[in-house]
N, C-alpha and C positions, 0 to 999 in steps of 0.2 A: 577459561571460557567454557561455557556449556553450550553445545549445539544439539539441536533436536531435528529429526527428520523421519519421514515415514519408513524408510528402508535403510537403517544405518549399516547393515551388512554389505550394502553396495558402495559405501563411501570408501575412497582410497586416499584422498589427499589429507583430510583432516585427521585421520587416524595416525598420521606420522608425527603429529605434534604432541609432546608430552603434557602440555598444559591445556589441552582441549579434551573435554569429556563429552562423549556422544551418547544420547539417549533416544529411544524410539518415541515418536510422537506423531499422531495423525490428528489434526485439530478437529476433524469431523467425528471423533470417537470420544465422548465425554468420559467414559470409564478409564480409558487410557490416559487422558489428560490428568485426571485425579491421581492415578497411580504414578505417573512420571513426575509430576510436580511434587508430590509428597516425597518421592525418593530423592529428587534433586535437593529439596530444602533440608532433608535430613543430613545430607553429606556436604553441602556447599552453602556458602554465603552468597546471596545474589544482590547486586546493586542496581542492575539494569535488566529490564525485560524488553526484548526486541521482538515485536510481532511482525513477521515477514512472510507468512504463508500466503499464497495467492492462487487464484484460479481465473483464467481469462476466457471471455467469450465475446464474439462479435456476431451480430445477427440482426435481421429485421425484427422489430418488436413482436410482430404477430407470429413469427416463426419459432420463437424460443420454446423449447420443449420443457415439460415439467421436470424431467430428470436433470437437464442442464441447469435450470433455474435453482433447483434444490441444491445441486452440487456447488454452484457459485455462492449462494447464500450461506450454505453450511461452512464453506471454506473461508470466504472473505470477511463475512460479518460475524456469524455465530461462533466460528472457531476462535476469532480474536477475542470476542466477549468471554467465551468459556475460559480461555487461558488466563486472561487478565483478572477475572473473578478469583481465580485460585491464588494469585499473587498479592492481591490487595490486602488481605489480612496480615500477611507476612510483612509487607512494607509499612502498614500502619503500626505494627508492633515495633518495627525498627525506627519509625518516625522519619523515614527517608526512603528514597528509591526513585527510579525513573522508569516510566512506561513509555516506550518509543514504538511507534507503529508506522509501517509503510502504507501510505494511502496511494493516491495517483492523481494525475492531472484530471482524470475522469471523475474524481471526487470534488473538483473545484469548478469545473465547467461542464455542462452537458453537451455531448457531441453525438451526432447521429450514429446509429448502429452500435452503440456501446451497450445497449440493452440492460440486462440485469447487473452487469458488471458496474455500470455507472451508478445504479441504485445502491449496490453494496458499498461502493467507495464513498458516496455521499453520506450514507448512514455511518460508516466508520469514522469519517471526519466529524460528524455530529456527536457520536459517542465520545470521541476523544476530547472534543471541546467541552462537553458536559463534565467529563471526568477531570479536566483541567481545573475546573472550579470546585467540584465536589471533593477532590483529594488534596487541594491546596492546604486546608487547615491541618492536615496530617504530615506536612513536609514532603509530600510525594509530587514529583514533577510529571507532567504529561506532555509529550511532544509528538509531532508527526513529520515524516519525510514524504515529500511530494515529488516523485519522479515523473518524467514523461516517457519517451520511447528510449529504452536502454538496450545496449548490445549485450544481451544475455540469451540463455537458452530457454527463457520463459515461453511456454507454449500457450497459445490462445486458440480455443475451439472456435472455428469459423463455419457459419452456415452459408448456403447460397443466398445472394442478395440481388436478385434481378431488379433492374430499374434504377440502380444506384451507382452505376459505373462512374459517371462524371462526378457526382458528389463525393464518392469514395476517393477518387483521384485527387480532387481538390483538397479534401480533408487530410489525406496522406501528405500531399505537398505542403500544406500548412504546418503540419507537425514535423515533417522530415523533408525540408527543402533540398537537402543533399545528404550524402552519407556522413559528412563531417559533423552534421548537426545532431547525430545520434549521441546520446550520453554513454560514456564508458562506465563499466562497473567500478573502475578505480575512482572516477569522479564522484559517483554516488557514495562510495565508501568513505571518501573524504568528508562529504557532507554529514554522513552518519556519525563519523568520529567527532565532527564539530558539534553536532547536536548533543552527543554524550558528554563532551568536555566543556561545553559552553558555560561560562560563569553567569550568563544572563538567565537566571532561573525563571523569568517571566515570559521568555519567548517560547511560543508553541510550535510555529510552522517553519520548516526548512525546505525551501523549494530547490530542486536540483536541475541543472541543465540550462543552456542558453535559451532555447525556444520556450521551455516551460516557464522560465522566469519572465520572459518577455510577455507571454500571454497572461500570466498571473498578475503582473504589474499593470498591464493594459486594462484588465478588468477593474482593478482598484482605481485607476486613473479615470476611466470612462464612466464607471458606474454600471450596475447590472443590466439595465435596459439597453443602454447604448452599446454595451459590449455584446449582448445577444444579437443585436442588429448587425453589428460588425462581423460576427462569426457567421451569421446566416448569409451575408453578402459574399463572404469568402467561399462558402460551401456551394452557393448557387451560381457562382461565376461560370460563364461559358468559355473562359479563356482556355487555351491549350496548355496542358501541364505535362 
């Protein structure tokens, strides 16, 4: 397995495994991407590319700063595109390969205050769906993992959001009705393993977690317009949460 991270010198756990090779990679730095991918492909055979870098931000739309928007776009969307571009010629030459990308529930349904993060994730899903068709003639699979709220150390930059207290409480309650509804990293890892090993080569989307699956399936069942009304009613409710 090949793992990449911005600061490999800080890693302590993965370095203990003999079959894990660690390389430096910041997906916001095109030159480093080219250098690292070139070095990796010279030394290793790669069957699966897993795009998992992410930057979170929650804010009122009008309060998003230029710096935060650029950071989010650079990491979540452009970073994924840059890395994927470097592997496509390699996979085409092999006539096989899997490109697996972590998206988000925020890329399947628009929620208030998700700001540029939602825009990034919707775009990532769109890019992956486009590549699903474009790369099929070359034997390359494209799949996405769609998690909701996961118990990890993922940090989300949060701005002040005056006037949204009740809506934010309702939205949080909808996504996390209780602590047991949070997805564990182990559960998500199982879905990632399933996506990688699944013999169904035509399946693209793997949704993780109970609440995320319920919302994803509800949208499919109700249709887009009815689902949007359902979500708005949930968020605008005056009930105590």
